[in-house]
N, C-alpha and C positions, 0 to 999 in steps of 0.2 A: 504494500500500500504506500503510495507516495503522497506528498503534500497536497497535490491537486485532488486526490481522492478524499483526503481528510476534509478539505474545504468544501467539497461536494457533499460529504456526509453532514457537515454542519449546515450547509445551505438547505439540504433536504429535510433537516430536522429542526423545526422551530424551537423545540424545547432545549436542544443542545446549543443552538446558536444564541439563544437568549441567556443561557447559563455560562457559556464559555466564549468570551471574546478572544482576541488574539493572545493577550496576556494570560488569560485563563487557560487557554490551550497549552501555552508554553509551560505554565505552572503544572498542569495536569501531567504533561509528558515528563517534566523534571521529577515530579513526585513519584511517578510510576518507575522511572529509572532508579531513583534512590531506594524504592521499596522492592525492587527486583530480587535482591538477595533474600529478603523475607518471603517473597512469593514463590521462589524456586521450589520449595518443599510441597507446594500445592499443584505443581505441574504434573499432569497425568502422563503426558507423552513429551518427547523432545521436539514436538512440532510448534511449540509456542506457549503463550501465557495460559494460565488456568482459565477455564470457561467462566467461572464465578469467583468473586473475591471472598476471602474470609470476612466475616462480619466486622471485625475490628478495623481492617484496612478499608473496607467499604465506608464505614462510618468516618474514618479519618479523612478520606478523600472528599466525601460529601461535605463535612464540616469545614475543611480547609478551603474548599472552593465555593461554599455557600450555596450548594445545590440541594434541591428536594431529593427525597429518597429515590423515586422512580427515575428522575433525571440522572442521578449518579449511576444507577444500574444501566441506563441507556448509554451513558458515556462509556462505561466499561465495555459493554456489548459492541459498540461501534468503533471505539478507539483503542481497544486493548492490543490488537496486533500491531498497529502503527506505533503506539507508545512503547510496547515491548521491544520492537525491533529497531526503534529509532537509533540512528548512529550519527551523532554529530561529528563531522569531520574535524571540527576545531578541537581545542583542548577539552579533555574529558573532565568535567567539574567534579565527578565522584573521586577522581584520583587526587585532586588538589584540595578537596574539602570545601571548595567555594560554594557549591550548591547546598551542602549541608548548612553552611553558615547563613545563606540567603533564606532558607526555609526553616531555620531553627525555631523561630517563633511559632510556626504552624505545628512543628513536632512537639514543642513544649505545651502549647495550648490544647491540641487535639490528639496528640499521639501518645504522650507519656502515660496517661491514664488507661490507655488501651494496650500498653506494652510495646508500642511502636517507637522506634528511634531511641530506645534506651541502651542499646549496645554500641 
């Protein structure tokens, strides 16, 4: 799935496009990339991300992005493959810790009580 496909998904889904503007989309992708090590254990096959998120991670993403429950489920259903496979050719922020610092407030506010981002 390429960026054009993602923009089409957003354009075809009023709920998603209302919930995720460009900055929201970038935040969603960054958070999924940061959560990928936690999500690996829920992968059934080597073909990609889990079909459904664990409740704690679903709640974290939902609250972090200010989405309604069904919208957050729709976001994962439509963006999971793109976010999971997203490969930024630039510097990998996970290696530098920059993304963790950028999103630290979200992890503290919505993640720590759910056991997310505590390691």
